[in-house]
C-alpha positions in Angstrom: -26.6 -86.9 42.7 -25.4 -85.6 46.0 -25.5 -82.9 48.7 -22.8 -80.2 48.8 -21.9 -77.6 51.4 -19.1 -75.2 52.2 -17.8 -72.3 54.2 -15.4 -69.5 53.1 -14.3 -67.1 55.9 -13.3 -63.7 54.6 -11.4 -62.8 57.8 -9.0 -65.7 57.0 -10.0 -67.6 60.2 -9.6 -71.4 59.8 -12.8 -73.2 59.1 -14.2 -75.2 62.0 -14.2 -78.9 60.9 -17.0 -79.8 63.3 -19.3 -77.0 62.0 -18.5 -78.1 58.4 -19.3 -81.7 59.0 -22.5 -80.9 60.9 -23.7 -79.0 57.8 -22.7 -81.8 55.6 -24.4 -84.5 57.6 -27.6 -82.5 58.0 -28.2 -83.5 54.4 -27.0 -87.1 54.6 -30.3 -88.2 52.9 -28.9 -86.6 49.7 -25.9 -88.9 49.7 -25.8 -91.9 52.0 -23.2 -93.8 50.0 -20.1 -91.8 50.8 -18.9 -88.7 52.6 -15.9 -86.4 52.3 -14.6 -83.0 53.2 -11.8 -80.6 52.4 -10.4 -77.9 54.6 -7.6 -75.5 53.7 -7.3 -72.6 56.2 -10.3 -70.4 55.6 -12.1 -72.6 53.0 -14.0 -75.8 53.7 -16.0 -78.0 51.3 -18.3 -80.9 52.3 -19.9 -83.6 50.2 -22.4 -86.4 50.6 -22.5 -88.9 47.7 -25.3 -90.8 46.1 -23.5 -93.0 43.6 -25.1 -93.0 40.2 -22.3 -92.9 37.6 -19.1 -94.8 38.4 -20.2 -96.1 41.7 -16.6 -97.0 42.7 -14.4 -95.1 45.1 -13.0 -93.3 42.1 -16.0 -91.0 42.2 -15.3 -89.8 45.8 -15.6 -86.1 46.5 -14.3 -83.5 47.1 -12.6 -84.1 43.8 -9.1 -82.6 43.5 -7.5 -81.8 40.1 -4.3 -83.6 39.1 -2.2 -80.5 39.6 -3.8 -79.9 43.1 -4.9 -76.4 42.1 -8.7 -77.0 42.1 -11.0 -78.7 44.5 -14.6 -79.4 43.6 -17.9 -80.6 45.1 -20.6 -81.4 42.6 -24.3 -82.3 42.8 -26.0 -83.6 39.7 -25.3 -85.4 36.4 -23.6 -84.5 33.1 -25.4 -86.7 30.7 -23.1 -86.2 27.7 -19.8 -86.5 29.7 -18.5 -89.4 27.5 -18.8 -87.3 24.4 -15.8 -85.1 25.7 -13.4 -88.0 26.1 -11.6 -87.7 22.7 -11.4 -83.9 23.0 -10.0 -84.0 26.5 -7.4 -86.7 25.7 -6.3 -84.8 22.6 -5.4 -81.9 24.9 -3.0 -84.2 26.8 -5.1 -85.2 29.8 -5.5 -88.8 30.9 -9.0 -89.7 32.1 -8.6 -92.0 35.1 -12.1 -92.6 36.3 -15.5 -93.4 34.7 -17.2 -90.5 36.5 -18.8 -87.3 35.1 -17.2 -85.4 38.0 -13.7 -85.9 36.5 -14.9 -84.7 33.1 -16.5 -81.6 34.7 -13.2 -80.8 36.4 -11.1 -81.3 33.2 -13.4 -79.2 31.1 -13.1 -76.4 33.7 -9.3 -76.7 33.6 -9.3 -76.5 29.9 -11.9 -73.7 29.3 -12.8 -72.1 32.5 -16.5 -71.3 32.9 -17.0 -71.2 29.1 -17.5 -74.9 29.0 -20.9 -74.6 30.7 -22.8 -74.0 27.4 -21.6 -77.3 26.0 -22.8 -79.6 28.7 -26.1 -81.5 29.0 -27.1 -82.0 32.5 -28.4 -80.8 35.8 -26.0 -79.5 38.4 -24.9 -77.3 41.2 -21.2 -77.2 42.0 -18.5 -75.3 43.9 -14.9 -75.0 42.8 -12.1 -73.6 45.0 -9.1 -72.2 43.2 -6.2 -72.7 45.6 -3.8 -70.5 43.6 -6.1 -67.5 42.9 -8.0 -67.9 46.2 -11.4 -67.8 44.5 -14.6 -69.7 45.1 -17.0 -70.4 42.2 -20.7 -71.4 42.8 -22.7 -72.4 39.8 -26.1 -73.7 38.9 -27.7 -75.4 35.8 -29.8 -73.7 33.2 -33.2 -74.2 34.7 -32.3 -74.7 38.3 -33.1 -78.4 38.5 -30.5 -78.7 41.3 -30.7 -76.4 44.3 -28.0 -74.2 45.7 -28.5 -71.9 48.7 -26.1 -69.4 50.3 -25.9 -66.8 53.0 -23.4 -64.1 54.0 -23.1 -64.3 57.7 -20.4 -63.2 60.2 -17.9 -62.2 57.6 -18.2 -65.5 55.7 -20.3 -67.2 53.1 -22.1 -70.5 53.9 -23.6 -72.5 51.1 -25.4 -75.8 50.8 -27.9 -77.9 48.7 -30.6 -77.3 51.4 -31.4 -74.5 53.8 -31.3 -76.8 56.8 -27.6 -77.2 56.5 -27.2 -73.4 56.8 -29.3 -73.3 60.0 -27.4 -76.3 61.3 -24.2 -74.2 60.9 -25.7 -71.6 63.2 -27.2 -69.2 60.7 -30.2 -67.7 62.5 -33.6 -68.9 61.1 -35.5 -65.6 60.6 -38.7 -65.4 58.5 -38.6 -62.6 55.9 -41.7 -60.4 56.1 -41.7 -59.9 52.4 -41.1 -63.6 51.9 -44.1 -64.4 54.0 -46.2 -62.0 52.0 -45.1 -63.6 48.8 -45.9 -67.0 50.2 -49.5 -66.0 50.8 -50.0 -64.0 47.6 -48.0 -66.2 45.2 -47.6 -69.5 47.0 -43.8 -69.4 46.8 -40.9 -66.9 46.8 -39.5 -66.5 43.3 -36.0 -65.5 42.2 -32.9 -65.4 44.5 -34.9 -64.7 47.6 -36.4 -67.3 50.0 -38.8 -67.3 52.9 -35.8 -66.5 55.2 -33.9 -63.4 55.9 -30.3 -63.5 54.5 -30.8 -66.9 52.7 -30.5 -66.6 48.9 -30.6 -69.0 46.0 -28.0 -69.0 43.2 -30.3 -68.2 40.2 -30.7 -70.8 37.5 -28.2 -70.3 34.6 -26.0 -68.2 36.9 -22.7 -68.5 38.7 -20.9 -66.5 41.5 -17.2 -65.8 41.9 -16.1 -64.9 45.5 -12.7 -63.5 46.2 -10.9 -64.4 49.3 -11.8 -61.0 50.9 -15.5 -61.4 50.1 -15.7 -59.4 46.9 -18.4 -61.1 44.8 -19.4 -61.0 41.1 -22.5 -62.5 39.6 -22.6 -63.8 36.0 -25.5 -65.0 33.9 -24.1 -67.8 31.7 -27.4 -68.9 30.1 -30.4 -66.8 29.0 -33.5 -68.4 27.7 -34.6 -65.2 26.0 -31.4 -65.1 24.0 -31.6 -68.8 23.2 -35.1 -68.4 21.8 -34.1 -65.4 19.8 -31.1 -67.1 18.3 -32.6 -70.6 17.8 -32.5 -71.9 14.2 -35.8 -72.0 12.4 -37.6 -75.3 12.9 -38.9 -76.4 9.5 -40.7 -79.5 10.7 -41.8 -79.0 14.3 -43.3 -82.5 14.9 -40.2 -84.3 13.5 -37.9 -82.0 15.4 -39.8 -82.5 18.7 -39.9 -86.3 18.5 -36.1 -86.5 17.6 -35.1 -84.1 20.4 -37.5 -85.5 23.0 -36.5 -89.1 22.4 -32.8 -88.1 22.5 -33.4 -86.3 25.8 -35.0 -89.4 27.3 -32.1 -91.5 26.1 -29.5 -89.1 27.6 -31.3 -89.3 31.0 -31.0 -93.1 31.0 -27.2 -92.7 31.4 -26.6 -94.5 34.7 -24.7 -97.3 36.3 -27.7 -98.0 38.6 -31.4 -98.9 37.8 -33.7 -96.1 36.4 -37.5 -96.1 36.9 -40.4 -93.8 35.9 -42.7 -91.7 38.1 -45.9 -92.6 36.2 -49.1 -90.7 37.0 -51.0 -92.1 34.1 -51.2 -88.7 32.4 -49.9 -87.6 29.0 -46.5 -86.4 30.2 -45.2 -89.3 32.2 -46.8 -91.8 29.8 -45.0 -90.1 26.9 -41.7 -90.7 28.6 -42.5 -94.3 29.2 -43.6 -94.7 25.6 -40.3 -93.2 24.4 -38.4 -95.8 26.4 -40.5 -98.6 25.0 -40.1 -97.4 21.4 -36.3 -97.1 22.0 -36.3 -100.7 23.1 -35.5 -100.3 26.8 -36.2 -103.4 28.8 -37.2 -104.2 32.4 -38.4 -100.7 33.4 -40.2 -100.3 36.7 -43.0 -97.7 37.0 -44.2 -96.1 40.3 -47.6 -94.7 40.9 -49.8 -93.5 43.8 -53.5 -94.2 43.8 -56.4 -92.4 45.4 -59.6 -93.8 46.8 -61.5 -90.9 45.2 -62.2 -91.7 41.6 -61.9 -88.0 40.4 -58.3 -87.9 41.6 -57.2 -91.3 40.3 -55.2 -92.1 37.2 -53.8 -95.3 38.4 -55.8 -97.5 36.1 -54.1 -95.7 33.1 -50.7 -96.1 34.6 -51.2 -99.8 35.1 -52.7 -100.3 31.7 -49.8 -98.7 29.7 -47.2 -100.4 32.0 -48.6 -103.8 31.3 -49.1 -103.1 27.7 -45.4 -102.4 27.4 -44.6 -105.4 29.5 -42.9 -103.3 32.2 -43.3 -103.7 36.0 -46.0 -101.7 37.7 -45.7 -100.6 41.4 -48.4 -98.8 43.3 -48.9 -97.3 46.7 -51.7 -95.4 48.5 -51.7 -93.1 51.5 -54.4 -92.9 54.2 -54.8 -91.3 57.6 -51.6 -91.9 59.7 -49.3 -92.8 56.7 -50.4 -89.6 55.0 -49.8 -87.6 58.2 -46.3 -89.0 58.7 -45.4 -88.3 55.1 -46.7 -84.8 55.5 -44.3 -84.2 58.5 -41.4 -85.8 56.7 -41.9 -83.9 53.4 -42.2 -80.6 55.3 -38.7 -81.3 56.9 -37.2 -82.1 53.6 -38.8 -79.1 51.8 -37.4 -76.6 54.4 -40.4 -74.3 53.8 -44.2 -74.8 54.2 -45.6 -77.1 51.5 -47.4 -75.3 48.7 -48.1 -77.8 46.0 -50.0 -80.0 48.5 -48.9 -83.3 46.9 -45.4 -83.4 48.4 -46.4 -86.2 50.9 -47.7 -88.3 47.9 -44.5 -87.8 45.9 -42.4 -88.7 49.0 -44.5 -91.9 49.3 -43.9 -92.9 45.7 -40.2 -92.3 46.2 -40.2 -94.6 49.2 -42.0 -97.2 47.1 -39.3 -96.9 44.4 -36.2 -96.9 46.7 -35.8 -100.7 47.0 -35.7 -101.0 43.2 -34.1 -97.9 41.7 -31.8 -95.0 42.4 -33.0 -92.8 39.6 -36.6 -91.7 38.6 -37.7 -90.0 35.4 -40.4 -87.4 35.9 -42.7 -85.6 33.4 -42.2 -82.2 35.1 -41.9 -79.2 32.9 -44.2 -80.3 30.1 -47.2 -78.1 31.2 -45.1 -74.9 31.5 -43.3 -75.6 28.2 -46.4 -76.5 26.1 -49.4 -74.8 27.7 -50.9 -77.7 29.6 -52.6 -75.8 32.5 -56.3 -74.9 32.3 -55.4 -71.6 33.9 -53.6 -70.5 30.8 -56.9 -70.4 28.9 -58.0 -67.3 30.8 -55.2 -65.3 29.2 -56.3 -66.0 25.6 -58.5 -63.0 25.7 -58.2 -61.1 29.0 -61.0 -58.7 28.1 -63.5 -61.6 28.3 -62.7 -62.0 32.0 -64.8 -58.9 32.6 -67.8 -60.9 31.4 -66.9 -63.6 33.9 -66.6 -60.9 36.6 -70.2 -59.9 36.0 -71.4 -63.4 37.0 -70.9 -62.9 40.7 -74.6 -63.3 41.5 -74.9 -66.6 39.7 -74.8 -68.9 42.7 -74.6 -72.1 40.6 -71.5 -70.7 38.8 -70.0 -69.5 42.1 -70.4 -72.8 43.9 -68.1 -75.0 41.8 -64.5 -74.6 43.1 -62.9 -74.2 39.6 -65.5 -71.7 38.5 -65.3 -69.9 41.8 -61.5 -69.5 41.4 -62.0 -68.1 37.8 -64.5 -65.7 39.2 -62.1 -64.4 41.8 -59.3 -64.3 39.2 -61.5 -62.2 36.9 -61.5 -59.4 39.5 -57.8 -58.6 38.7 -57.7 -55.4 36.6 -54.2 -55.3 35.0 -53.0 -57.8 32.4 -49.5 -57.8 34.1 -51.2 -58.8 37.4 -53.2 -61.5 35.6 -49.9 -63.1 34.6 -48.1 -62.6 38.0 -51.0 -64.1 39.9 -52.0 -66.8 37.4 -50.5 -69.6 39.5 -52.0 -68.3 42.7 -54.9 -69.9 44.6 -55.9 -66.6 46.2 -55.8 -63.3 44.5 -55.1 -59.7 45.7 -58.7 -58.8 46.4 -59.2 -62.1 48.2 -56.1 -61.4 50.3 -57.4 -58.0 51.1 -60.8 -59.2 52.2 -59.7 -62.3 54.1 -56.4 -61.2 55.7 -56.9 -57.4 55.6 -53.6 -57.1 53.8 -53.6 -54.2 51.3 -50.0 -54.0 50.2 -48.8 -56.6 47.6 -45.3 -58.1 48.0 -42.7 -56.5 45.8 -40.7 -59.1 44.0 -38.3 -57.5 41.5 -37.4 -60.8 39.9 -41.0 -61.5 38.9 -41.3 -58.1 37.3 -38.0 -58.5 35.5 -39.0 -61.9 34.1 -42.4 -60.4 33.0 -40.6 -57.6 31.2 -38.5 -60.2 29.3 -41.6 -62.1 28.4 -43.3 -59.0 27.1 -40.3 -58.1 24.9 -40.2 -61.6 23.6 -43.9 -62.0 23.0 -45.4 -58.5 22.8 -49.2 -58.2 23.3 -49.4 -62.0 23.8 -50.3 -62.8 27.4 -50.6 -66.6 26.8 -47.0 -66.8 25.5 -45.8 -64.4 28.2 -47.3 -66.7 31.0 -45.4 -69.7 29.6 -42.1 -67.9 29.7 -43.0 -66.4 33.1 -43.8 -69.8 34.6 -40.7 -71.4 33.2 -38.7 -69.0 35.5 -41.0 -69.0 38.5 -43.7 -71.6 39.1 -41.7 -74.4 37.4 -38.7 -73.7 39.7 -41.0 -74.4 42.7 -42.0 -77.7 41.1 -38.4 -78.6 40.6 -37.6 -77.8 44.2 -40.5 -80.1 45.2 -39.3 -82.9 43.0 -35.7 -82.6 44.2 -36.6 -82.6 47.9 -39.2 -85.4 47.9 -37.0 -87.8 45.9 -33.7 -86.9 47.5 -35.5 -87.3 50.9 -35.4 -91.0 50.1 -31.9 -90.8 48.4 -33.3 -91.1 44.9 -32.3 -88.9 41.9 -35.0 -87.3 39.8 -34.5 -86.4 36.1 -36.8 -84.4 33.9 -36.5 -85.2 30.2 -38.8 -82.4 29.1 -36.2 -79.9 30.5 -33.6 -80.6 27.8 -32.4 -77.0 27.0 -32.9 -77.6 23.3 -36.5 -78.5 23.8 -37.1 -75.4 26.0 -35.5 -73.0 23.6 -36.9 -74.6 20.4 -40.4 -74.7 21.8 -40.2 -71.0 22.5 -39.9 -70.3 18.8 -42.9 -72.2 17.6 -46.3 -70.8 16.6 -49.2 -70.8 19.0 -51.2 -73.6 17.6 -48.5 -76.1 18.6 -49.4 -75.3 22.2 -53.0 -74.2 22.5 -54.9 -76.0 19.7 -57.5 -78.3 21.1 -59.1 -78.4 24.5 -56.2 -79.5 26.6 -53.0 -77.8 25.3 -49.7 -79.5 24.6 -50.8 -80.0 21.0 -47.3 -80.8 19.8 -46.8 -83.5 22.4 -50.2 -85.1 21.5 -49.4 -85.0 17.8 -46.0 -86.5 18.3 -47.3 -89.3 20.5 -50.8 -90.0 19.0 -49.7 -93.1 17.3 -47.5 -94.3 20.2 -49.9 -94.0 23.2 -53.2 -95.7 24.0 -56.2 -93.5 23.1 -57.3 -93.6 26.7 -54.2 -91.7 27.8 -54.5 -89.1 24.9 -58.2 -88.4 25.7 -58.3 -88.7 29.5 -59.2 -85.5 31.4 -56.0 -84.0 33.0 -55.9 -84.6 36.7 -52.2 -84.4 37.7 -51.1 -85.3 41.2 -54.0 -83.5 42.9 -55.1 -84.5 46.4 -58.5 -84.2 48.2 -57.3 -82.2 51.2 -60.8 -81.2 52.4 -61.6 -84.8 52.8 -58.3 -85.4 54.7 -58.8 -82.6 57.1 -62.5 -83.4 57.9 -62.5 -87.2 57.8 -59.0 -88.6 58.7 -58.6 -89.0 62.5 -54.9 -87.9 62.5 -55.9 -84.7 60.7 -58.9 -84.0 62.9 -56.5 -83.9 65.9 -54.1 -81.7 64.0 -56.9 -79.4 63.0 -57.7 -78.8 66.7 -54.1 -77.9 67.3 -54.2 -75.6 64.2 -57.1 -73.7 65.7 -54.9 -72.4 68.5 -51.6 -72.3 66.7 -49.0 -69.6 67.6 -48.8 -68.7 63.9 -51.9 -66.6 64.4 -49.7 -64.2 66.2 -47.6 -63.5 63.1 -48.0 -60.1 61.4 -49.8 -61.5 58.3 -52.3 -63.5 60.4 -53.1 -61.4 63.4 -56.6 -60.5 62.1 -57.7 -64.1 61.9 -59.4 -66.3 64.4 -58.2 -69.9 64.1 -61.1 -71.4 66.0 -63.6 -69.7 63.8 -61.9 -70.8 60.7 -61.9 -74.5 61.8 -65.5 -74.3 62.9 -66.5 -72.9 59.5 -64.5 -75.5 57.6 -66.2 -78.3 59.7 -69.6 -76.9 58.8 -68.8 -77.6 55.2 -67.5 -74.2 53.9 -65.2 -75.6 51.2 -64.7 -72.1 49.8 -62.3 -71.6 52.7 -59.8 -74.2 51.4 -57.7 -71.8 49.2 -57.1 -69.7 52.3 -56.9 -72.4 55.0 -54.3 -74.7 53.3 -51.4 -72.2 53.2 -52.0 -71.3 56.8 -52.4 -75.0 57.8 -49.1 -75.9 56.0 -47.4 -72.9 57.7 -48.7 -74.3 61.0 -47.2 -77.8 60.2 -43.9 -76.2 59.2 -43.8 -74.0 62.3 -44.5 -76.9 64.6 -42.2 -79.5 63.0 -39.4 -77.5 61.3 -39.1 -74.0 62.7 -38.7 -75.2 66.3 -35.8 -77.5 65.3 -33.6 -74.5 64.5 -34.6 -71.7 66.9 
C-alpha cells in the first residue's frame, strides 16, 4: 500500500524535480517507510511506500524492469501474486524479490494489459514505457484504490490524492455542478469530482497517454458482462461460504500484522468468524464505542472477540478529541465529509496503528446483499404513494427515519427513486430549503442506471444494488482508504472479491431480501458460526449522534457560532440561507434540520481547514 504521483509534460519540457517531490511528500502519510522518484526528461514518477509485502529494500519503487524499458509506481496489493511464479519462470524470467510489485511488472511485460483479468487485488498503478513513450494509468475493478488526474498547462498530473495535485500548483476551483451533486446526492459519482479539471480514473478502467497528450480510455472489467457470463451457481450457500472464506484467506497475505475493524455487526463479525474457523491465531480487533446506547455495538464486538480468544481494543471519542479527528479526517478526505463517521474511523485507525499495518473491513456487504433499510422502499414503489398521503400524521412525521421515508415518497419517477435512494435530502426538499430547482446532471449515474435496468428489467430493488455498487459504495471505499491511510494503515475488504460480486449478481432475490434485515445468504452461511446475538441484533452500523455533538460538546458549540457567519453562505448554492437563523433553530431543538445542516456544516469545516490551505 502506497501513494503514487507523476507528471507527463506534452510540450517535452523537463519535469521539475522539486515540484514532483512536493507532490509526492504531500501524501507522505500513505507511505512513511520509503520514498523514491524517477525523472527522464518530460516524465516524472513519485512513490511513497508503506511496506506490507517484502518489507526489504527490494520492494523499493519506482520499480524498473530488468531491460530498463518500463518504470512503474504501484499502490495496492496483488493477493495471488505467488500463484504466477511457476508460469513466469517457465517464460524465462528470474524472480529476484518477494514483492508483488515485481510480479505485476513481469506479467505486464509478458502479456501487456491483458493480465489484469487474472489478478486478485486492489491497485492503482502507472507504467512509463521508455521505448514507446507512453504512460499507462490503471485502476482495480471496484475502485478500492484511488487515482486522480488533471490535464493542466499542457501536461497531465496524477496522484493518489487530490491534495498532491493542488500542491503541484493546479488551481483549486470548486465545480458548480460538483457542488450541486454534493448537496443533492452527498458525493460526486463517476469520473468527476468536487473540483474543476480534477478527474478520477474510473474503476475497472485504464488510460494510455501518448507523449504528445493523445489519450485513449479503455474499460478492462465490466460487472454487467461478468454477471451475464457467470457460471450457474447450483448451491449458492456452499458457493458463498467457499468463495468468502477464500477471499478472507487471500486478504491475510502479508508480511506484517493484520487486524480487523470490528463494529459488532454481521459483516465484520463474519470476517472475524471466518478467520477463527480457518484457525488464524492472535488476531487483534479494533472498535469504537459510543456513550449513547442506541449507537453502540461495542458489547457485541467484545463478546465475539473474547469468545474466539482474540485481542479486543476499543476507543471512544468525545468533545475535543472528536473535533480534532474531524479536522484531520477532512484534510485526509480532500472533500467535505459526507458519511459523518470519518472522524470515528480515523480514531479506530489511530488505535490500531501501534499493533497492525493492515485492517480488514466489512465494507461492501450491504451493497452486494441488500443490507440497507432504504432498499425496502423499492420493493413496491407504488406503495410509496400511500406513505406520501401520511403527511398530516404528526406522530409519523416526527420520527427521523419515518420523516425521511415520507420525504422520499414525494419523488414521482422510479428512476429518481433509485438515483436519490442514498441521499438524505431529496429534490423537493432541496427546492424548498435552498430554492434550487435544477437538479445536477451526472451522465455517469444515468449510464449506470441504464445498465442496471437492462440487467434487471422492471426490478428496482436489484437495480439499486447494481447502482450503489458503482456509486455509493465507491464513496465508502474512498472514506475507508483516506481514514486508514491517514494513519499509514492499509484497509482490505474481503466482501469485494470480484467472484463474490459477480456471482451474487446472478442469484435469485430471496438470497438478498428474505427476512427483515436483508443479506439472507450471509446469515444462512454464518448462522452456525456466529453468536445468536450478532445474527439477531438490530443493524446500527457506524452511525454517530451528530445533533448531540453540535448542541452539547463545547468544541462544537464554538464551531457552530463560527458556522453561523461562515463565508460559505456567499456561495451560489447557499446564498438564500441565513446561517444565524439556522443555528438558532437547531439550538431550539429543531432536529428536522439535521439532514440539511450537516452537509453545510461539513462544507464549512472543509472550507475553513482545507480550502484555505491551497488558495
